[in-house]
C-alpha positions in Angstrom: 12.1 111.4 195.1 14.8 113.4 196.8 15.9 112.9 200.4 17.7 114.7 203.1 21.3 114.3 204.0 20.3 112.7 207.3 18.1 110.1 205.7 20.8 109.4 203.0 23.4 108.8 205.8 20.8 106.3 207.3 20.7 104.5 204.2 24.4 104.4 203.9 24.8 103.0 207.1 22.5 100.2 206.4 24.8 99.1 203.7 28.2 99.5 205.6 29.0 102.6 204.2 31.1 104.8 207.1 29.4 108.2 208.0 30.1 110.3 211.0 27.7 110.1 214.0 24.7 112.5 214.0 21.3 113.3 215.1 18.5 115.3 213.6 16.8 118.2 215.5 13.7 120.4 215.0 14.8 123.1 217.6 17.8 125.0 219.2 17.2 123.1 222.3 17.0 119.8 220.5 20.3 120.7 218.7 22.0 121.5 221.7 20.6 117.8 223.4 22.0 116.2 220.1 25.4 117.8 220.5 25.4 116.8 224.3 24.5 113.2 223.1 27.3 113.0 220.6 30.1 114.0 222.8 33.2 115.7 221.9 34.1 119.4 221.8 33.2 120.5 218.2 30.3 119.9 215.9 28.7 120.7 212.7 25.2 121.9 212.3 23.7 121.6 208.8 20.4 122.7 207.6 18.2 120.1 205.8 16.9 121.1 202.5 16.6 119.4 199.2 19.7 121.4 197.5 23.4 121.5 197.5 25.5 124.6 197.9 24.1 125.1 201.8 27.7 126.0 202.9 27.8 129.0 200.7 24.3 130.2 201.7 24.9 130.0 205.6 23.6 126.5 205.8 26.5 124.6 207.4 28.3 125.9 210.5 31.2 124.9 212.7 30.6 124.9 216.3 33.0 125.0 219.3 30.4 125.2 222.1 26.9 124.5 223.0 26.2 128.2 222.7 27.4 128.0 219.1 25.1 125.0 218.4 22.2 126.8 219.6 22.9 130.1 217.8 23.6 128.1 214.5 20.3 126.1 214.7 18.4 129.2 215.8 19.5 131.1 212.8 18.7 128.1 210.3 15.5 126.7 211.6 12.2 128.5 210.5 13.9 130.2 207.7 13.7 129.6 204.1 17.1 129.1 202.1 17.8 129.5 198.5 21.2 128.0 197.1 22.6 128.0 193.6 21.3 124.7 193.2 17.7 125.1 194.5 16.4 126.3 191.3 15.3 129.8 192.4 13.2 128.5 195.0 13.7 129.4 198.8 13.3 126.0 200.8 12.0 125.9 204.4 14.5 124.8 206.9 12.5 122.5 209.1 15.3 120.5 210.5 19.1 120.5 211.5 21.5 117.8 211.4 24.2 118.0 214.2 27.2 115.7 213.5 30.8 115.2 214.8 33.1 117.7 213.2 35.9 115.6 211.8 39.2 116.6 210.6 39.6 116.2 206.9 42.8 115.6 205.0 41.2 115.3 201.6 38.0 115.5 200.1 37.1 113.2 197.1 34.0 112.7 195.1 32.0 109.6 194.4 28.6 109.0 192.6 26.7 106.2 190.9 24.0 106.9 188.5 22.2 105.5 185.5 24.2 106.6 182.4 22.1 107.2 179.5 25.0 107.4 177.1 26.1 104.0 178.0 22.9 102.7 178.9 24.3 101.1 182.1 24.9 101.9 185.9 28.1 103.9 186.2 30.4 105.4 188.8 31.9 108.8 188.5 35.0 109.8 190.8 37.4 112.4 191.0 40.4 113.0 193.6 39.2 116.6 193.8 35.7 116.8 195.7 33.9 119.4 197.7 31.6 122.3 196.6 33.4 123.1 193.4 33.2 119.7 191.7 31.4 121.2 188.7 34.3 123.5 187.9 36.6 120.5 188.2 34.6 118.7 185.5 34.9 121.9 183.4 38.4 122.9 183.9 40.2 119.5 184.2 37.9 116.8 182.9 40.9 114.5 183.0 40.6 114.2 186.7 37.1 113.0 186.2 37.0 109.1 186.1 34.2 106.7 185.0 33.5 103.3 185.5 30.7 101.5 183.5 29.2 98.5 185.0 28.2 95.4 183.1 24.8 94.6 184.0 25.4 91.0 183.8 28.7 90.6 185.7 27.8 93.6 188.2 30.5 95.6 189.9 34.0 93.8 190.2 36.4 94.5 193.1 39.2 95.0 190.4 37.3 98.0 189.1 37.1 99.6 192.3 40.8 99.2 193.1 41.6 100.8 189.5 39.5 103.7 190.6 40.9 104.0 194.0 44.6 104.3 192.7 43.4 106.6 189.9 42.2 108.7 192.9 45.7 108.5 194.5 44.7 106.5 197.5 46.8 104.1 199.4 46.3 100.4 199.6 44.3 100.8 202.9 42.1 103.3 201.5 41.5 101.6 198.3 40.2 98.5 200.3 37.8 101.0 202.1 36.9 102.5 198.8 36.1 99.0 197.4 33.8 98.4 200.4 32.0 101.5 199.9 31.5 101.3 196.3 30.1 97.6 196.7 27.8 98.9 199.2 26.6 101.7 197.1 26.2 99.2 194.2 24.0 97.1 196.3 22.0 100.0 197.8 21.5 101.4 194.3 20.0 98.5 193.1 18.0 96.9 195.8 16.4 100.4 196.5 15.6 101.3 192.9 17.7 104.6 193.1 18.4 107.0 190.5 21.4 108.9 191.9 23.7 108.5 194.9 26.4 111.1 195.3 29.0 111.2 198.1 30.4 114.9 198.0 32.7 114.9 200.0 33.7 111.4 200.6 36.4 112.5 202.9 40.0 111.1 203.6 40.0 111.9 207.2 43.4 112.7 209.4 43.4 109.2 210.7 43.5 107.9 207.1 40.2 106.5 206.9 37.4 107.3 204.4 33.9 108.5 205.4 30.9 109.9 203.7 30.5 113.4 205.1 27.7 114.3 203.1 25.4 112.4 200.6 22.7 113.0 198.0 20.1 110.5 197.0 17.5 110.4 194.2 15.1 107.4 194.2 13.3 106.3 190.8 9.5 107.4 191.6 8.3 104.6 189.3 9.6 101.9 191.6 8.1 104.0 194.5 5.4 101.2 195.1 8.2 98.6 195.8 9.6 100.6 198.4 7.0 102.0 201.2 10.2 102.6 203.4 11.6 105.3 200.9 8.1 106.5 200.2 7.7 107.2 204.2 10.6 109.6 203.9 9.1 112.0 201.6 9.3 115.6 202.5 6.5 117.5 200.7 7.6 120.9 202.3 10.8 120.8 200.2 8.6 120.3 196.9 6.7 122.7 194.8 3.1 122.7 196.3 1.5 122.2 192.9 3.9 119.3 192.0 3.2 117.8 195.2 -0.5 117.9 194.9 -0.1 116.6 191.1 1.2 113.3 192.7 -2.0 112.6 194.5 -4.0 112.5 191.4 -1.4 110.8 189.0 -0.8 114.0 187.0 2.6 114.9 185.7 3.1 118.5 186.4 6.3 120.9 186.4 5.8 124.7 187.4 7.3 127.1 184.8 7.5 130.8 184.7 5.3 131.7 181.8 1.7 133.1 181.6 0.0 130.2 179.5 -1.2 127.3 181.4 -1.0 123.9 179.5 -3.2 120.9 179.9 -2.2 118.0 177.5 -2.4 114.2 177.2 0.8 112.6 176.6 4.2 113.8 177.5 5.5 114.1 174.0 2.4 116.2 172.9 2.9 118.4 176.1 6.6 119.1 175.1 5.5 119.9 171.5 2.7 122.2 172.8 5.2 124.2 174.9 7.5 124.4 171.7 4.7 125.7 169.6 3.6 128.2 172.3 7.2 129.5 172.3 7.4 129.8 168.6 3.9 131.8 168.9 5.8 134.3 171.2 4.4 133.2 174.4 5.8 131.3 177.5 4.3 128.3 179.2 3.3 128.3 182.7 3.7 124.6 183.1 4.1 121.1 181.8 1.0 119.1 182.5 0.5 115.6 181.3 -3.1 114.5 182.4 -2.5 111.0 180.7 -4.7 109.0 178.5 -7.8 108.8 180.5 -9.0 112.6 180.5 -11.9 112.1 182.6 -13.8 115.0 184.4 -12.1 114.5 187.6 -8.6 114.6 186.4 -9.4 117.4 184.1 -10.9 119.4 187.1 -7.9 118.8 189.2 -5.6 119.9 186.3 -7.4 123.3 186.1 -6.8 123.6 189.9 -3.3 122.9 189.4 -2.8 125.4 186.7 -4.8 128.1 188.6 -2.7 127.7 191.5 -0.2 130.1 189.7 -1.1 133.6 189.7 1.0 134.1 186.5 -1.7 132.2 184.4 -3.4 134.7 182.0 -4.8 132.0 179.7 -5.2 128.1 179.6 -4.5 126.0 176.5 -5.9 122.5 176.6 -4.7 120.2 173.8 -6.2 116.8 173.8 -5.9 114.1 171.3 -9.0 111.7 171.7 -7.8 108.4 171.2 -8.3 106.3 174.4 -11.1 108.6 175.1 -13.6 110.1 172.8 -13.6 113.7 172.2 -17.1 114.4 173.0 -16.3 112.9 176.3 -13.4 115.0 176.8 -15.3 118.1 176.0 -18.1 117.2 178.4 -15.4 117.0 181.0 -13.8 120.1 180.0 -17.1 122.1 180.3 -18.1 120.4 183.4 -14.7 121.2 184.9 -14.7 124.8 183.9 -18.1 125.3 185.5 -17.0 123.7 188.7 -13.8 125.7 188.9 -15.4 128.9 187.9 -12.8 130.1 185.5 -12.4 133.6 184.9 -9.5 133.5 182.4 -9.7 132.7 178.7 -9.3 129.0 177.7 -8.4 127.6 174.2 -9.3 124.1 173.2 -7.8 122.1 170.5 -9.4 118.6 170.3 -8.3 115.9 167.6 -9.3 112.3 167.3 -12.5 110.1 167.6 -15.8 112.3 167.4 -13.8 115.4 167.2 -16.5 117.3 165.7 -19.2 116.5 168.3 -16.7 117.5 170.6 -16.0 120.8 169.1 -19.7 121.3 168.8 -20.4 120.8 172.6 -17.6 123.3 173.4 -19.0 126.0 170.9 -22.4 125.7 172.3 -21.5 125.6 176.0 -22.0 129.3 176.6 -18.7 129.4 178.3 -15.6 131.6 177.5 -14.0 128.5 175.5 -12.3 129.5 172.4 -12.0 126.3 170.0 -9.0 126.0 167.7 -8.5 124.2 164.5 -5.0 122.8 165.2 -2.1 123.3 167.4 -0.6 126.2 165.7 -4.0 128.2 165.7 -4.5 127.1 169.4 -1.1 128.6 170.2 -1.6 131.9 168.5 -5.0 132.3 170.0 -3.7 131.5 173.5 -0.7 134.0 173.2 -2.9 136.6 172.0 -5.5 136.0 175.0 -2.7 136.1 177.5 -1.4 139.3 176.2 -4.9 140.9 176.1 
């Protein structure tokens, strides 16, 4: 699950990480009120969407007056914003964050994540932060520093100091970085997070460090332990079909093809998409209905697939291990009738009672095409989609 910048900063503040004062607003008038409450003479107005690169898309404005604040908020709120990090989607701007405009001497980069290569929690840092951090990693990888944390010992202060001096910080700033890193490590573990990114972690003109922007991702598998984080979820920032899938414990990812996929098992779903590609087609989604492919779940899965107007055919690939194939076939038939499908459906069943399941599908009187194996299913689905 992703979080807005203002939510990330609320979490940072709880763990002793310095952030500039800020207030969230949902209207131009509220933005002006926020600026007045903050005081000062200059502010930043920042669109709150689940994507980076807002500055290059007009989502971050520097303001010197209340009129500037009002105009900036008015230009953002109610619009849809697409950035180079929004994966081709234009995300709705429902909120803006008004913060103090701070004088920055340097921009740094700091993140903590689960590193799959080292199988450990790791910090990644650079003395070059800001919007072009990806270019830094590409052009000067020697400026990217990594610390792997021993899961028994935990993060040690000497590791923080080593990283601070590698980032050309002075002794005072190294001590501040140590406090920030220890706070991030505690936040990461206590809240079961997947990624925390401070970009930029700024050296201000007064020499102090502060997190001017933050990105936080949590581990969905641990959501049941953190109702406070679950309450922060903003479904308006998520793909509508993917958000709906969460309600029914379906694993769904929207894609751009014309062949809808309904499969039980993540590995089998990936293989199904591969075989569709090999047959000359394009999958419209990734969809894992799990081991219990009941009528209710199959019906909801069909509805999710049909939420895309690009789908021209649906390929159902089910291995009947936990649930028998004849029961799965009954669920598919009932779901097709309930949803009122008007596009071809190709079904490949394998497993317990597979012959009975195929017979039920063949005698259903519905536009369901049985397939002998996965290759046969993919070829039939591609042909149906093109037709």
